[in-house]
DRENKEVEX-710360 format. One record per atom (N, C-alpha, C): residue number from 1; residue in three letters; x, y, z. Coordinates in pm, whole numbers, plus 50000, padded with zeros to 5 digits. Atoms other than C-alpha are relative to their C-alpha. Example, Ala and Ser with C-alpha at 12.3 -4.5 7.8 and 13.67 -1.06 7.14 Angstrom:
BEGIN
atom num:1, residu:ALA, x:50089, y:49881, z:50000
atom num:1, residu:ALA, x:51230, y:49550, z:50780
atom num:1, residu:ALA, x:50090, y:50120, z:50000
atom num:2, residu:SER, x:49918, y:49881, z:49994
atom num:2, residu:SER, x:51367, y:49894, z:50714
atom num:2, residu:SER, x:49923, y:50109, z:50073
END
This chain:
BEGIN
atom num:1, residu:MET, x:49996, y:49874, z:50072
atom num:1, residu:MET, x:40202, y:49725, z:62323
atom num:1, residu:MET, x:50113, y:49994, z:49898
atom num:2, residu:ILE, x:49898, y:49992, z:50103
atom num:2, residu:ILE, x:40402, y:49806, z:62013
atom num:2, residu:ILE, x:50038, y:50146, z:49977
atom num:3, residu:SER, x:49955, y:49868, z:50044
atom num:3, residu:SER, x:40603, y:50102, z:61888
atom num:3, residu:SER, x:49986, y:50003, z:49849
atom num:4, residu:ILE, x:50022, y:49986, z:50144
atom num:4, residu:ILE, x:40496, y:50218, z:61543
atom num:4, residu:ILE, x:50088, y:50115, z:49951
atom num:5, residu:VAL, x:49903, y:49903, z:50050
atom num:5, residu:VAL, x:40778, y:50399, z:61358
atom num:5, residu:VAL, x:49958, y:50044, z:49860
atom num:6, residu:ILE, x:50044, y:49944, z:50128
atom num:6, residu:ILE, x:40678, y:50632, z:61073
atom num:6, residu:ILE, x:50095, y:50112, z:49957
atom num:7, residu:PRO, x:49920, y:49891, z:50055
atom num:7, residu:PRO, x:40938, y:50829, z:60873
atom num:7, residu:PRO, x:49914, y:50086, z:49908
atom num:8, residu:VAL, x:50085, y:49909, z:50078
atom num:8, residu:VAL, x:40787, y:51138, z:60707
atom num:8, residu:VAL, x:50084, y:50102, z:49925
atom num:9, residu:LYS, x:49942, y:49893, z:50082
atom num:9, residu:LYS, x:40902, y:51360, z:60421
atom num:9, residu:LYS, x:49893, y:50043, z:49901
atom num:10, residu:HIS, x:50104, y:49945, z:50088
atom num:10, residu:HIS, x:40633, y:51573, z:60258
atom num:10, residu:HIS, x:49891, y:49896, z:49970
atom num:11, residu:GLU, x:50099, y:50107, z:50014
atom num:11, residu:GLU, x:40370, y:51306, z:60319
atom num:11, residu:GLU, x:49860, y:50056, z:50022
atom num:12, residu:ARG, x:50133, y:49939, z:49989
atom num:12, residu:ARG, x:40019, y:51427, z:60249
atom num:12, residu:ARG, x:49895, y:49911, z:50066
atom num:13, residu:PHE, x:50098, y:50092, z:49941
atom num:13, residu:PHE, x:39847, y:51119, z:60398
atom num:13, residu:PHE, x:50028, y:49967, z:50147
atom num:14, residu:LEU, x:49963, y:50034, z:49862
atom num:14, residu:LEU, x:40005, y:51123, z:60747
atom num:14, residu:LEU, x:49879, y:50003, z:50094
atom num:15, residu:GLU, x:50115, y:49990, z:49911
atom num:15, residu:GLU, x:39689, y:51240, z:60924
atom num:15, residu:GLU, x:49903, y:49884, z:49978
atom num:16, residu:LYS, x:50088, y:50111, z:50033
atom num:16, residu:LYS, x:39485, y:50974, z:60744
atom num:16, residu:LYS, x:50056, y:49868, z:50055
atom num:17, residu:THR, x:49936, y:50120, z:49947
atom num:17, residu:THR, x:39735, y:50705, z:60843
atom num:17, residu:THR, x:49985, y:49992, z:50150
atom num:18, residu:ILE, x:50015, y:49999, z:49854
atom num:18, residu:ILE, x:39727, y:50809, z:61210
atom num:18, residu:ILE, x:49856, y:49969, z:50039
atom num:19, residu:SER, x:50143, y:50026, z:49974
atom num:19, residu:SER, x:39346, y:50810, z:61205
atom num:19, residu:SER, x:49968, y:49852, z:49977
atom num:20, residu:ASN, x:50021, y:50140, z:50031
atom num:20, residu:ASN, x:39350, y:50465, z:61047
atom num:20, residu:ASN, x:50059, y:49910, z:50108
atom num:21, residu:ILE, x:49939, y:50077, z:49892
atom num:21, residu:ILE, x:39588, y:50330, z:61312
atom num:21, residu:ILE, x:49910, y:50003, z:50123
atom num:22, residu:LYS, x:50090, y:49987, z:49885
atom num:22, residu:LYS, x:39360, y:50465, z:61586
atom num:22, residu:LYS, x:49876, y:49913, z:49985
atom num:23, residu:LYS, x:50124, y:50075, z:50026
atom num:23, residu:LYS, x:39060, y:50297, z:61426
atom num:23, residu:LYS, x:50021, y:49848, z:50008
atom num:24, residu:TYR, x:49981, y:50144, z:50013
atom num:24, residu:TYR, x:39213, y:49953, z:61372
atom num:24, residu:TYR, x:50088, y:49935, z:50106
atom num:25, residu:GLN, x:49920, y:50061, z:49893
atom num:25, residu:GLN, x:39437, y:49903, z:61676
atom num:25, residu:GLN, x:49910, y:49965, z:50118
atom num:26, residu:ASP, x:50071, y:50038, z:49879
atom num:26, residu:ASP, x:39316, y:49728, z:61990
atom num:26, residu:ASP, x:50047, y:50081, z:50120
atom num:27, residu:ASN, x:49939, y:49926, z:49889
atom num:27, residu:ASN, x:39552, y:49919, z:62221
atom num:27, residu:ASN, x:50042, y:50138, z:49952
atom num:28, residu:ILE, x:49945, y:49870, z:50037
atom num:28, residu:ILE, x:39676, y:50276, z:62230
atom num:28, residu:ILE, x:50152, y:49983, z:50001
atom num:29, residu:ASN, x:49859, y:50029, z:50014
atom num:29, residu:ASN, x:40023, y:50199, z:62100
atom num:29, residu:ASN, x:50081, y:50130, z:49988
atom num:30, residu:GLU, x:49911, y:49886, z:50016
atom num:30, residu:GLU, x:40322, y:50428, z:62085
atom num:30, residu:GLU, x:50022, y:50025, z:49850
atom num:31, residu:ILE, x:49969, y:49962, z:50137
atom num:31, residu:ILE, x:40367, y:50617, z:61758
atom num:31, residu:ILE, x:50120, y:50094, z:50004
atom num:32, residu:ILE, x:49880, y:49919, z:50011
atom num:32, residu:ILE, x:40707, y:50760, z:61669
atom num:32, residu:ILE, x:50007, y:50052, z:49857
atom num:33, residu:ILE, x:49994, y:49937, z:50133
atom num:33, residu:ILE, x:40714, y:51006, z:61379
atom num:33, residu:ILE, x:50134, y:50071, z:49988
atom num:34, residu:ILE, x:49873, y:49936, z:50027
atom num:34, residu:ILE, x:41050, y:51106, z:61237
atom num:34, residu:ILE, x:49983, y:50085, z:49876
atom num:35, residu:PHE, x:50015, y:49906, z:50110
atom num:35, residu:PHE, x:41025, y:51416, z:61021
atom num:35, residu:PHE, x:50138, y:50019, z:49937
atom num:36, residu:ASP, x:49873, y:49995, z:50070
atom num:36, residu:ASP, x:41305, y:51391, z:60765
atom num:36, residu:ASP, x:50014, y:50135, z:49931
atom num:37, residu:GLU, x:49986, y:49861, z:50044
atom num:37, residu:GLU, x:41384, y:51763, z:60727
atom num:37, residu:GLU, x:49866, y:50053, z:49946
atom num:38, residu:ASP, x:50135, y:49959, z:50034
atom num:38, residu:ASP, x:41010, y:51824, z:60709
atom num:38, residu:ASP, x:49949, y:50087, z:50115
atom num:39, residu:ASP, x:50054, y:49910, z:49899
atom num:39, residu:ASP, x:40801, y:52078, z:60902
atom num:39, residu:ASP, x:49891, y:49929, z:50081
atom num:40, residu:PRO, x:50101, y:50068, z:49919
atom num:40, residu:PRO, x:40618, y:51900, z:61188
atom num:40, residu:PRO, x:49875, y:50084, z:50023
atom num:41, residu:ASP, x:50115, y:49913, z:49977
atom num:41, residu:ASP, x:40391, y:52202, z:61233
atom num:41, residu:ASP, x:49902, y:50001, z:49883
atom num:42, residu:PHE, x:50086, y:50008, z:50118
atom num:42, residu:PHE, x:40248, y:52141, z:60885
atom num:42, residu:PHE, x:49889, y:49897, z:50020
atom num:43, residu:TYR, x:50092, y:50112, z:49982
atom num:43, residu:TYR, x:40070, y:51828, z:61010
atom num:43, residu:TYR, x:49916, y:50017, z:50126
atom num:44, residu:ALA, x:50090, y:49999, z:49886
atom num:44, residu:ALA, x:39771, y:51803, z:61241
atom num:44, residu:ALA, x:49983, y:49856, z:50048
atom num:45, residu:VAL, x:50000, y:50138, z:49952
atom num:45, residu:VAL, x:39842, y:51477, z:61424
atom num:45, residu:VAL, x:49913, y:49992, z:50125
atom num:46, residu:ASP, x:50094, y:50018, z:49890
atom num:46, residu:ASP, x:39554, y:51373, z:61650
atom num:46, residu:ASP, x:50025, y:49864, z:50064
atom num:47, residu:TYR, x:49966, y:50123, z:49931
atom num:47, residu:TYR, x:39694, y:51115, z:61889
atom num:47, residu:TYR, x:50036, y:50038, z:50144
atom num:48, residu:PRO, x:49967, y:49966, z:49861
atom num:48, residu:PRO, x:39736, y:51098, z:62269
atom num:48, residu:PRO, x:50147, y:50042, z:50015
atom num:49, residu:LYS, x:49865, y:49942, z:49988
atom num:49, residu:LYS, x:40040, y:51312, z:62355
atom num:49, residu:LYS, x:50096, y:49910, z:50078
atom num:50, residu:ASP, x:49912, y:50087, z:49922
atom num:50, residu:ASP, x:40173, y:51061, z:62609
atom num:50, residu:ASP, x:50042, y:49874, z:49924
atom num:51, residu:LYS, x:49966, y:50116, z:50083
atom num:51, residu:LYS, x:40190, y:50795, z:62334
atom num:51, residu:LYS, x:50059, y:50041, z:49866
atom num:52, residu:LEU, x:49948, y:49948, z:50127
atom num:52, residu:LEU, x:40335, y:51016, z:62059
atom num:52, residu:LEU, x:50138, y:50059, z:50023
atom num:53, residu:LYS, x:49866, y:49942, z:49999
atom num:53, residu:LYS, x:40703, y:51089, z:62003
atom num:53, residu:LYS, x:50028, y:50054, z:49860
atom num:54, residu:THR, x:49960, y:49944, z:50129
atom num:54, residu:THR, x:40830, y:51316, z:61728
atom num:54, residu:THR, x:50148, y:50037, z:50007
atom num:55, residu:TYR, x:49858, y:49967, z:50010
atom num:55, residu:TYR, x:41183, y:51379, z:61609
atom num:55, residu:TYR, x:50022, y:50067, z:49866
atom num:56, residu:LEU, x:49968, y:49928, z:50123
atom num:56, residu:LEU, x:41314, y:51625, z:61352
atom num:56, residu:LEU, x:50140, y:49962, z:49956
atom num:57, residu:ASN, x:49875, y:50051, z:50054
atom num:57, residu:ASN, x:41590, y:51471, z:61140
atom num:57, residu:ASN, x:50060, y:50106, z:49906
atom num:58, residu:ILE, x:49934, y:49896, z:50079
atom num:58, residu:ILE, x:41807, y:51763, z:61021
atom num:58, residu:ILE, x:50150, y:49985, z:50018
atom num:59, residu:PRO, x:50041, y:49989, z:50140
atom num:59, residu:PRO, x:42000, y:51767, z:60798
atom num:59, residu:PRO, x:49943, y:49868, z:49950
atom num:60, residu:ARG, x:50068, y:50117, z:50055
atom num:60, residu:ARG, x:41800, y:51526, z:60587
atom num:60, residu:ARG, x:50101, y:49887, z:49977
atom num:61, residu:LYS, x:49912, y:50116, z:50012
atom num:61, residu:LYS, x:41956, y:51183, z:60610
atom num:61, residu:LYS, x:49933, y:49882, z:49931
atom num:62, residu:GLY, x:50068, y:50106, z:50072
atom num:62, residu:GLY, x:41694, y:50974, z:60434
atom num:62, residu:GLY, x:49914, y:49910, z:50087
atom num:63, residu:THR, x:50098, y:50085, z:49934
atom num:63, residu:THR, x:41430, y:50719, z:60519
atom num:63, residu:THR, x:50064, y:49895, z:50089
atom num:64, residu:SER, x:49941, y:50107, z:49919
atom num:64, residu:SER, x:41659, y:50442, z:60643
atom num:64, residu:SER, x:50058, y:50054, z:50131
atom num:65, residu:VAL, x:49948, y:49940, z:49877
atom num:65, residu:VAL, x:41833, y:50673, z:60893
atom num:65, residu:VAL, x:49883, y:50041, z:50091
atom num:66, residu:SER, x:50118, y:49963, z:49920
atom num:66, residu:SER, x:41491, y:50803, z:61004
atom num:66, residu:SER, x:49942, y:49878, z:50069
atom num:67, residu:ARG, x:50050, y:50123, z:49938
atom num:67, residu:ARG, x:41376, y:50446, z:61067
atom num:67, residu:ARG, x:50091, y:49956, z:50115
atom num:68, residu:ASP, x:49905, y:50037, z:49895
atom num:68, residu:ASP, x:41693, y:50375, z:61266
atom num:68, residu:ASP, x:49981, y:50088, z:50124
atom num:69, residu:ILE, x:50025, y:49908, z:49889
atom num:69, residu:ILE, x:41627, y:50684, z:61480
atom num:69, residu:ILE, x:49873, y:49958, z:50074
atom num:70, residu:GLY, x:50126, y:50045, z:49939
atom num:70, residu:GLY, x:41270, y:50564, z:61539
atom num:70, residu:GLY, x:50017, y:49875, z:50083
atom num:71, residu:ILE, x:49974, y:50123, z:49924
atom num:71, residu:ILE, x:41395, y:50223, z:61651
atom num:71, residu:ILE, x:50071, y:50034, z:50131
atom num:72, residu:GLU, x:49928, y:49958, z:49879
atom num:72, residu:GLU, x:41632, y:50390, z:61897
atom num:72, residu:GLU, x:49906, y:50066, z:50102
atom num:73, residu:LEU, x:50094, y:49930, z:49912
atom num:73, residu:LEU, x:41344, y:50597, z:62039
atom num:73, residu:LEU, x:49888, y:49909, z:50053
atom num:74, residu:ALA, x:50111, y:50089, z:49965
atom num:74, residu:ALA, x:41108, y:50297, z:62070
atom num:74, residu:ALA, x:50006, y:49956, z:50146
atom num:75, residu:SER, x:50012, y:50042, z:49861
atom num:75, residu:SER, x:40985, y:50208, z:62417
atom num:75, residu:SER, x:49971, y:49851, z:50014
atom num:76, residu:TYR, x:50043, y:50139, z:49992
atom num:76, residu:TYR, x:40861, y:49858, z:62332
atom num:76, residu:TYR, x:50089, y:49909, z:49916
atom num:77, residu:ASP, x:49917, y:50098, z:50072
atom num:77, residu:ASP, x:41034, y:49541, z:62212
atom num:77, residu:ASP, x:49946, y:49969, z:49862
atom num:78, residu:CYS, x:50063, y:50030, z:50129
atom num:78, residu:CYS, x:40788, y:49488, z:61929
atom num:78, residu:CYS, x:49983, y:50132, z:49924
atom num:79, residu:ILE, x:49998, y:49876, z:50078
atom num:79, residu:ILE, x:40837, y:49753, z:61659
atom num:79, residu:ILE, x:49942, y:49974, z:49863
atom num:80, residu:LEU, x:50060, y:50005, z:50133
atom num:80, residu:LEU, x:40626, y:49807, z:61350
atom num:80, residu:LEU, x:50050, y:50121, z:49922
atom num:81, residu:GLN, x:49957, y:49892, z:50086
atom num:81, residu:GLN, x:40789, y:50012, z:61076
atom num:81, residu:GLN, x:49902, y:50009, z:49883
atom num:82, residu:THR, x:50095, y:49982, z:50110
atom num:82, residu:THR, x:40547, y:50159, z:60826
atom num:82, residu:THR, x:50022, y:50136, z:49936
atom num:83, residu:ASP, x:49993, y:49872, z:50069
atom num:83, residu:ASP, x:40524, y:50439, z:60574
atom num:83, residu:ASP, x:49879, y:50085, z:50039
atom num:84, residu:ALA, x:50104, y:49906, z:49959
atom num:84, residu:ALA, x:40308, y:50747, z:60625
atom num:84, residu:ALA, x:49878, y:49998, z:49909
atom num:85, residu:HIS, x:50116, y:50009, z:50090
atom num:85, residu:HIS, x:40067, y:50644, z:60351
atom num:85, residu:HIS, x:49939, y:49859, z:50000
atom num:86, residu:VAL, x:50051, y:50136, z:49991
atom num:86, residu:VAL, x:39992, y:50285, z:60458
atom num:86, residu:VAL, x:49874, y:50000, z:50085
atom num:87, residu:LEU, x:50125, y:50012, z:49926
atom num:87, residu:LEU, x:39641, y:50196, z:60572
atom num:87, residu:LEU, x:49979, y:49853, z:50039
atom num:88, residu:PHE, x:50030, y:50134, z:49952
atom num:88, residu:PHE, x:39548, y:49893, z:60782
atom num:88, residu:PHE, x:49852, y:49973, z:49976
atom num:89, residu:ASN, x:50141, y:50031, z:50030
atom num:89, residu:ASN, x:39226, y:49709, z:60700
atom num:89, residu:ASN, x:49944, y:49890, z:50088
atom num:90, residu:LYS, x:50048, y:50105, z:49911
atom num:90, residu:LYS, x:39193, y:49461, z:60983
atom num:90, residu:LYS, x:50007, y:50048, z:50144
atom num:91, residu:LYS, x:50006, y:49963, z:49859
atom num:91, residu:LYS, x:39080, y:49544, z:61336
atom num:91, residu:LYS, x:50089, y:49907, z:50081
atom num:92, residu:GLY, x:49915, y:50080, z:49915
atom num:92, residu:GLY, x:39333, y:49428, z:61591
atom num:92, residu:GLY, x:50134, y:49962, z:49938
atom num:93, residu:PHE, x:49871, y:50032, z:50064
atom num:93, residu:PHE, x:39642, y:49435, z:61367
atom num:93, residu:PHE, x:50112, y:49996, z:50104
atom num:94, residu:ASP, x:49897, y:49995, z:49897
atom num:94, residu:ASP, x:39848, y:49519, z:61676
atom num:94, residu:ASP, x:49999, y:49874, z:50088
atom num:95, residu:THR, x:50012, y:50122, z:49921
atom num:95, residu:THR, x:39718, y:49224, z:61879
atom num:95, residu:THR, x:50053, y:49881, z:49921
atom num:96, residu:TYR, x:49952, y:50108, z:50087
atom num:96, residu:TYR, x:39786, y:48992, z:61586
atom num:96, residu:TYR, x:50153, y:50003, z:49992
atom num:97, residu:LEU, x:49855, y:49988, z:50008
atom num:97, residu:LEU, x:40141, y:49124, z:61552
atom num:97, residu:LEU, x:50066, y:49952, z:50130
atom num:98, residu:LEU, x:49945, y:50045, z:49872
atom num:98, residu:LEU, x:40205, y:49069, z:61925
atom num:98, residu:LEU, x:49989, y:49849, z:50018
atom num:99, residu:GLU, x:50016, y:50146, z:49991
atom num:99, residu:GLU, x:40067, y:48714, z:61907
atom num:99, residu:GLU, x:50105, y:49930, z:49915
atom num:100, residu:GLN, x:49899, y:50060, z:50088
atom num:100, residu:GLN, x:40298, y:48635, z:61615
atom num:100, residu:GLN, x:50140, y:50018, z:50060
atom num:101, residu:HIS, x:49870, y:49974, z:49936
atom num:101, residu:HIS, x:40590, y:48793, z:61800
atom num:101, residu:HIS, x:50025, y:49902, z:50115
atom num:102, residu:LYS, x:49986, y:50097, z:49891
atom num:102, residu:LYS, x:40526, y:48566, z:62099
atom num:102, residu:LYS, x:50029, y:49861, z:49946
atom num:103, residu:LYS, x:49977, y:50132, z:50060
atom num:103, residu:LYS, x:40515, y:48259, z:61873
atom num:103, residu:LYS, x:50139, y:49989, z:49939
atom num:104, residu:TYR, x:49872, y:49998, z:50070
atom num:104, residu:TYR, x:40832, y:48357, z:61684
atom num:104, residu:TYR, x:50087, y:50115, z:50048
atom num:105, residu:PRO, x:49931, y:49884, z:49941
atom num:105, residu:PRO, x:41032, y:48585, z:61916
atom num:105, residu:PRO, x:50134, y:50036, z:49935
atom num:106, residu:ASN, x:49871, y:49972, z:50061
atom num:106, residu:ASN, x:41358, y:48555, z:61721
atom num:106, residu:ASN, x:49991, y:50033, z:49852
atom num:107, residu:ASP, x:50019, y:49974, z:50143
atom num:107, residu:ASP, x:41208, y:48626, z:61379
atom num:107, residu:ASP, x:49960, y:50145, z:49976
atom num:108, residu:ILE, x:50049, y:49871, z:50046
atom num:108, residu:ILE, x:41145, y:48944, z:61188
atom num:108, residu:ILE, x:49872, y:49971, z:49922
atom num:109, residu:LEU, x:50129, y:50025, z:50064
atom num:109, residu:LEU, x:40780, y:48952, z:61087
atom num:109, residu:LEU, x:49974, y:50106, z:49894
atom num:110, residu:CYS, x:50032, y:49906, z:50109
atom num:110, residu:CYS, x:40676, y:49109, z:60758
atom num:110, residu:CYS, x:49854, y:49990, z:49965
END
């Protein structure tokens, strides 16, 4: 399993990104959304509640701090940082990432 960290600030494609992750992942991975002084109630996130973590970053500290917070909240060793408007186009992206992580455990994969 992986932890997917998504910083959000007025991102109109967040719901589409979550839907895309659900469609193209092999496992039900953990998603961590950090709202950077944004209103979490504005978004309709459809994801299993036991695999979803949200955090409200107030006062706004920026994307890099939001990513750092997401890393701290991550439950798994393998962490994928992505933006709220990125779409995956290959089924099993999470399995592939884990396979690469096993092959190169000391590397940062991009």
